[in-house]
Kinemage of the C-alpha trace (Angstrom):
@kinemage 1
@onewidth
@group {chain A} dominant
@subgroup {mainchain}
@vectorlist {calphas} color= white
{ca unk a 1} P 0.067 -0.141 -0.250
{ca unk a 2} L 1.284 3.269 -0.659
{ca unk a 3} L 1.004 6.745 1.248
{ca unk a 4} L -0.380 8.993 -1.111
{ca unk a 5} L -0.570 12.911 -0.393
{ca unk a 6} L -3.863 13.511 0.438
{ca unk a 7} L -2.792 10.317 3.602
{ca unk a 8} L -0.259 11.594 4.584
{ca unk a 9} L -1.510 15.699 4.429
{ca unk a 10} L -4.147 14.503 6.444
{ca unk a 11} L -2.038 12.500 9.138
{ca unk a 12} L -0.317 15.538 9.586
{ca unk a 13} L -3.324 17.842 9.999
{ca unk a 14} L -4.504 15.484 12.813
{ca unk a 15} L -1.515 15.072 14.111
{ca unk a 16} L -1.027 18.754 14.256
{ca unk a 17} L -4.820 19.708 15.765
{ca unk a 18} L -3.852 17.124 19.216
{ca unk a 19} L -0.947 19.144 19.379
{ca unk a 20} L -2.921 22.265 18.468
{ca unk a 21} L -5.697 20.535 21.654
{ca unk a 22} L -2.566 19.569 24.041
{ca unk a 23} L -0.853 23.215 24.102
{ca unk a 24} L -4.436 24.748 24.441
{ca unk a 25} L -5.300 22.590 27.208
{ca unk a 26} L -1.551 23.205 29.065
{ca unk a 27} L -2.330 27.197 28.825
{ca unk a 28} L -5.668 26.764 29.928
{ca unk a 29} L -4.422 24.742 32.942
{ca unk a 30} L -1.578 27.306 34.174
{ca unk a 31} L -4.161 30.256 33.647
{ca unk a 32} L -6.726 28.849 35.642
{ca unk a 33} L -3.914 28.237 38.357
{ca unk a 34} L -3.054 31.543 38.168
{ca unk a 35} L -6.328 32.682 38.628
{ca unk a 36} L -6.815 30.840 41.908
{ca unk a 37} L -3.653 31.754 42.881
{ca unk a 38} L -4.444 35.253 42.003
{ca unk a 39} L -7.999 34.900 43.835
{ca unk a 40} L -6.208 33.533 46.952
{ca unk a 41} L -3.986 36.944 47.178
{ca unk a 42} L -7.446 39.286 46.612
{ca unk a 43} L -9.125 37.571 49.616
{ca unk a 44} L -5.680 37.528 51.794
{ca unk a 45} L -5.720 41.675 50.769
{ca unk a 46} L -9.469 41.891 51.632
{ca unk a 47} L -9.053 39.866 54.989
{ca unk a 48} L -6.426 42.237 56.240
{ca unk a 49} L -8.215 45.723 54.854
{ca unk a 50} L -11.628 44.514 57.134
{ca unk a 51} L -9.184 43.588 60.294
{ca unk a 52} L -7.876 46.857 59.734
{ca unk a 53} L -11.318 47.964 59.196
{ca unk a 54} L -12.403 45.900 62.765
{ca unk a 55} L -9.428 47.874 64.383
{ca unk a 56} L -10.262 51.275 63.346
{ca unk a 57} L -13.819 50.887 64.387
{ca unk a 58} L -12.812 49.741 67.958
{ca unk a 59} L -10.681 52.740 68.482
{ca unk a 60} L -13.173 55.052 66.984
{ca unk a 61} L -15.560 53.312 69.520
{ca unk a 62} L -12.913 53.721 72.952
{ca unk a 63} L -12.817 57.363 71.763
{ca unk a 64} L -16.834 57.417 71.609
{ca unk a 65} L -17.230 55.642 74.689
{ca unk a 66} L -14.508 58.121 76.080
{ca unk a 67} L -16.093 61.397 74.733
{ca unk a 68} L -19.637 59.779 76.760
{ca unk a 69} L -18.530 59.918 79.958
{ca unk a 70} L -16.205 63.722 79.270
{ca unk a 71} L -20.001 64.712 78.652
{ca unk a 72} L -22.092 63.166 81.034
{ca unk a 73} L -19.053 64.661 83.758
{ca unk a 74} L -19.618 67.955 82.082
{ca unk a 75} L -23.462 67.943 82.148
{ca unk a 76} L -23.159 66.607 85.888
{ca unk a 77} L -21.045 70.104 86.664
{ca unk a 78} L -23.402 72.335 84.235
{ca unk a 79} L -26.229 71.311 86.598
{ca unk a 80} L -24.226 71.809 89.986
{ca unk a 81} L -23.774 75.172 88.773
{ca unk a 82} L -27.095 76.168 87.446
{ca unk a 83} L -28.060 74.948 90.927
{ca unk a 84} L -25.556 77.096 92.776
{ca unk a 85} L -26.803 80.128 90.568
{ca unk a 86} L -29.748 79.543 91.609
{ca unk a 87} L -29.148 79.082 95.171
{ca unk a 88} L -26.947 82.254 94.834
{ca unk a 89} L -29.945 84.164 93.561
{ca unk a 90} L -32.044 83.203 96.144
{ca unk a 91} L -29.564 84.937 98.869
{ca unk a 92} L -29.048 87.771 96.832
{ca unk a 93} L -33.056 88.182 96.718
{ca unk a 94} L -33.217 88.032 99.816
{ca unk a 95} L -30.552 90.450 101.097
{ca unk a 96} L -32.236 93.053 98.314
{ca unk a 97} L -35.146 92.398 100.630
{ca unk a 98} L -33.290 93.702 103.574
{ca unk a 99} L -31.783 96.679 102.183
């Protein structure tokens, strides 16, 4: 049986088709692994940023609680000052009545 040019060209086409499919699969697999690696890096960055945000929120919450305490102290002092002023006004009014 003699090999004809048509048969030889068909055989070469089949071989190169198989090689092309193998190269495409290898490229796909490589790209898929890179995508998985990049997704892991992105997830790690996101978790790091979330941790930073959590610590920032904790710091802000502590500062807010401290300001609430200071506000309460100022409100108590203001209330005491108002009571003292009211008492002073009563004493002044009594003194004016005696004069």
